[in-house]
C-alpha positions in Angstrom: 155.0 107.6 206.6 155.6 110.2 204.0 156.9 109.5 200.4 159.3 112.3 200.0 162.9 112.2 201.2 165.3 115.2 201.1 168.7 116.2 202.5 170.1 119.5 203.8 171.5 121.5 200.9 171.6 125.2 201.6 169.7 125.9 198.3 167.9 129.2 197.9 164.1 129.1 197.9 164.2 129.9 194.2 166.6 127.0 193.2 165.1 124.3 191.0 163.8 121.1 192.6 164.9 117.8 191.2 162.4 115.1 192.1 163.8 111.6 191.6 162.0 108.2 191.3 164.3 105.2 191.4 164.4 102.0 189.4 162.2 99.0 190.4 163.5 97.4 193.6 165.6 100.5 194.4 165.1 103.2 197.1 165.4 106.9 197.7 168.8 106.6 199.5 170.8 106.4 196.2 169.9 110.0 195.5 171.4 111.4 198.8 174.8 111.5 197.0 173.2 113.4 194.1 172.4 116.2 196.5 176.0 116.3 197.7 177.2 116.4 194.1 174.8 119.0 192.9 175.3 121.2 195.9 173.1 124.3 196.6 172.2 124.7 193.0 169.2 122.4 193.3 167.1 120.8 196.0 167.0 117.0 195.5 164.0 115.1 196.7 163.3 111.4 196.1 160.3 109.2 196.3 160.4 106.4 198.8 157.9 103.7 197.9 156.6 101.5 200.7 158.3 98.1 201.2 161.9 99.2 201.4 164.4 100.7 203.9 162.6 102.8 206.4 159.2 101.7 204.9 159.9 98.0 204.9 156.9 97.0 207.0 154.3 99.1 205.1 151.9 97.5 202.6 152.5 98.3 198.9 150.4 101.0 197.3 147.4 99.8 195.4 148.2 101.8 192.2 150.4 104.3 190.5 147.6 106.7 190.9 147.7 106.4 194.6 151.4 107.1 194.6 151.0 110.2 192.4 148.2 111.6 194.5 150.2 111.2 197.7 153.4 112.7 196.2 151.6 115.6 194.7 150.0 116.5 198.0 153.4 116.3 199.8 155.0 118.5 197.2 152.2 121.1 197.6 152.4 121.0 201.4 156.2 121.6 201.2 155.8 124.5 198.8 157.8 122.8 196.1 155.2 123.2 193.4 155.9 126.9 193.5 159.5 126.4 192.3 161.0 125.2 189.0 160.5 121.4 189.0 162.4 118.8 187.1 161.0 115.2 187.5 163.5 112.4 186.9 162.5 108.8 186.6 164.8 105.8 186.3 163.3 102.7 184.4 160.0 101.9 186.2 160.5 105.2 188.0 160.2 106.9 184.6 156.7 105.6 184.2 155.7 106.9 187.6 157.5 110.2 186.8 155.4 110.5 183.6 152.1 110.1 185.5 153.3 112.5 188.2 154.3 115.0 185.4 150.8 114.8 184.0 149.5 115.7 187.5 151.8 118.6 188.4 153.0 120.1 185.1 156.8 120.3 185.7 159.3 122.4 184.0 160.8 119.3 182.4 160.5 115.5 182.5 163.6 113.4 182.4 163.3 109.6 181.9 166.3 107.3 181.9 166.3 103.7 180.4 162.5 103.8 180.4 160.4 102.7 177.5 157.6 105.1 176.4 154.2 104.6 178.1 152.6 103.0 175.0 155.0 100.1 175.4 154.3 99.6 179.1 150.6 99.3 178.2 151.3 96.8 175.5 153.6 94.7 177.6 151.6 94.8 180.8 154.3 96.1 183.1 157.2 94.1 184.6 157.0 90.3 184.4 158.6 87.5 186.4 161.5 87.2 184.0 162.2 90.9 184.6 162.1 90.3 188.4 164.5 87.4 188.2 166.9 89.2 185.9 166.9 92.4 188.0 167.2 90.5 191.3 170.3 88.6 190.0 171.8 91.9 188.7 171.4 93.5 192.1 174.0 91.0 193.6 176.2 90.5 190.6 179.9 90.8 191.4 179.3 90.6 195.2 182.2 89.2 197.2 179.9 88.3 200.1 179.5 84.7 201.2 177.2 82.7 198.9 174.5 82.2 201.5 174.3 85.9 202.2 174.3 86.7 198.5 171.3 84.3 198.1 169.5 86.0 201.0 170.0 89.5 199.6 168.9 88.3 196.2 165.7 86.9 197.7 165.0 90.2 199.4 165.6 92.1 196.2 163.2 89.8 194.4 160.5 90.3 197.0 160.7 94.1 196.5 160.8 93.8 192.8 157.7 91.7 192.8 155.8 94.4 194.6 157.0 96.9 192.1 156.0 94.6 189.2 152.5 94.5 190.6 152.5 98.3 190.8 153.6 98.6 187.2 150.6 96.6 186.0 148.3 99.3 187.3 149.3 101.7 184.5 146.9 102.1 181.7 147.7 104.2 178.6 144.3 105.9 177.9 143.8 106.9 174.3 143.3 110.7 173.9 145.2 111.5 177.1 146.1 115.2 177.0 149.9 115.5 176.2 152.4 117.2 178.4 153.6 120.7 177.4 157.1 120.5 178.9 160.3 119.3 177.2 160.9 115.6 177.7 164.5 114.2 177.9 164.6 110.5 177.1 167.9 108.9 177.9 169.0 105.4 177.0 172.2 103.3 177.3 173.9 101.6 174.3 174.4 98.3 176.2 170.9 98.2 177.6 169.2 94.9 176.6 165.9 95.9 178.2 164.9 99.2 176.5 165.4 99.8 172.8 166.1 103.1 171.0 162.7 102.9 169.2 160.9 102.5 172.6 162.7 105.7 173.8 162.0 107.6 170.6 158.3 107.0 171.2 158.4 109.5 174.1 157.9 112.1 171.4 154.2 111.3 171.5 153.6 112.3 175.1 154.3 116.0 174.8 153.8 119.0 172.6 157.2 120.2 173.8 160.5 119.1 172.4 161.9 115.6 172.8 165.7 115.5 173.6 167.2 112.0 173.1 170.6 110.8 174.3 172.2 107.5 174.8 174.9 106.9 177.4 177.7 104.4 177.1 176.7 101.8 179.6 173.9 99.4 180.5 170.4 99.5 182.2 171.9 100.4 185.6 173.7 103.5 184.2 172.3 105.9 186.8 173.7 103.7 189.6 176.9 102.5 187.9 178.0 105.8 186.5 175.9 108.5 188.3 178.5 111.2 187.6 177.8 111.0 183.8 174.0 111.1 184.3 174.3 114.0 186.8 176.5 115.9 184.2 173.5 116.0 181.8 171.0 116.6 184.6 172.9 119.6 185.9 172.7 121.1 182.4 168.9 120.6 182.3 168.6 122.2 185.8 170.7 125.1 184.7 168.7 125.7 181.6 165.4 125.6 183.6 166.8 128.0 186.1 167.8 130.5 183.3 164.3 130.3 181.8 162.5 131.2 185.0 161.7 134.9 185.4 163.9 136.7 188.0 
């Protein structure tokens, strides 16, 4: 099954493409509403990793490089690499977004609550304590019966463990050629996972400008307050559209 998911939007063939990569344990479906909110001003595509929703029964990818190769091929087949492209990655999705940006050379890379690549390499990806914390957060505040909450938490933990293994296939190779596009590194002031210093280090991955911003909120800001994130994303998309030759 294919990696890319998209939704009818009525966008012109020249409209920017927003390619979204979700947090660990999450899926492409959360971005369907983003297409509704952005309207025809952009084409929203999202990456659906194996092991969730309609890809539940598929084996996980062997590496981030495998994911990047497959997504790049699908973008090319769909003609989306011929349009202005903004790659957005949320947490672990930001790491994959970075590797994808290196492969396709987008107009901009936007990473949200994602530490810079050098820190992923030092820390060795997601660990079991990350899995436990994120699995518990996924069902926090639920008013479902306790036995159902426990079942959903176990399912979330299973998906997160697959993503944790995927994250450990990243290697920050010294001397890697930097990106040339602007990088937007967004954090959240109540995020206990990613520090401002880890976000500041995104400056080292590009010869283009680094734009830093911190939202009021926590690590799940893009899911808890998508309107705020989309407000800034829409400005990035508008700026990219204006820069493209008519």
